[in-house]
C-alpha angles and dihedrals in degrees: 000000000000090000092048094047091051092050092043091056090051090048093051091047091051090052092050093047092050096058095079096049128080115269094344117210111244108241119233112261111236115241115251101233113202139166100174131039123188106177128018148136120234089250092051091046090055100040103035105025121022095036086067099034111059093175091065128237142250115252103208115193127176087200118029090195088070091057095043093043091051095061109122090354093143099043116103097173096078093244112136112204108136097083091049090050090049091052090054091055087072093063100038123197134124120321138176108223110200105208130180095262102032147339113272120205111217113191092199119018093196137134137156115222121211125177149115135254131190116250096238092050092049089051090058098048100030096096092054092044091055095053099078101023098259094126092043090063092064128084100230125205133161119234115214133181110260101204131292097314129224130256106228141147113279118251098247092184091058092045091050092049091049093050090048090050093051091048091051093048091049091055100044115132115245097202097080129119117278114280112238136188124251117236090259091050089050090060091056090048091052091047091054089047090057091048094050092047090053091049091048092053098042104110095197092066122087112274091233091055091050087055088053090049088056089064098043095095091059092043090050091053091053092047091048092051091049093052091045092054092046091053095044122098093246096207089077114094095209091057089222089283097212119079112222126230090242091058092047090050090051091052091046092050092048091053099041100037100037121010098040095049090045092050093045091052092051096042090050089049095052103026103036098133093144102057093251094126092051091046089053091053092050091047090052090048091052092050096044093051095035092230117188090190132011133199133207088245092054090056101047090045088054091051118021095204090074092056089065094042109042094162089059090051092050092049090055091047089049089056091054091048089052090051091049095246093118136031120198116244108221111250120243094241117060113242095027120121115247114259099175125064133193115230116230106247090219088068094068093045096046096043100036093125092048089049091059090049092048090051092049092047093050093046089050090051091050091048092049092049092048091050091049092050090049093051092047092047094048092046102045104025111119089226 
């Protein structure tokens, strides 16, 4: 930015000085070199940023709602184009951007977007984000507080290595030979392809998540390339053009063990229109308490929200009946709806390990809540 501002001052001065001469020669405008963008409009991104940065940029937002809410903010003609333009940033490639003043040729309409959004705000806008595939293009993960933290001296060696890495990545040459996968790496790619196809076709999963699964192969390729470049000795011009099996496994594990479960959790949380999320909670309750039978009363006493919304509770129970977890016990009076269900014994045998985890998780939550209540009481009690 310092270099650009210096050259821009010289450019502006040359234009001013040339006005008094005869047929002044238009000075060459300096390119606006950028790696990171914080605030922008789609017009500004095309005209002032991507036209001069063919490798693309990182759009870094502290609050993604600001970016999403700013789409088409300056258009009074009712034409909505910003979201469509943002979707195209995911794929990259050449674009003509027809702006008010002129048509701008962008050799690579590409940007990565990184930012955060509060859970309650995401809950409000999630349905609209899932309509056109904008949300499905993101790798979603939920950030949680991991305890009180510890004040300690920063690891300057790690910080130095990280800064060196970013510098090397920013100066990589783009005119190398294509990077290809080794035969071992190809097997991991094919495995992830099978997994994503299964997720995409699984009807019990939220429709919005299945749309996200449809983009996982492309996301995996980008993640794999990123890890490959991080692990490559960057002084080599050829970038070590073959991706190793170890790198592909690392990318596969990161997707399958972290990003996919995180995304599934959030999509079920915000797009659970089929009772699957509630059914999961009831299933966990059954495992944690080792129930052999469960009643409607047991469940709404365990979670008060179901007491006010009995139809929601029954839909979730119906899902578990459909999956053969529960079997209705006939009521004593003919014509009454069943309100007690027998738990399939196979459930406790097949999910014994998960039952232990559910029990530990719920006990940890209870302990955390009790500790919080104790601290609040001791701090704010008038006695």
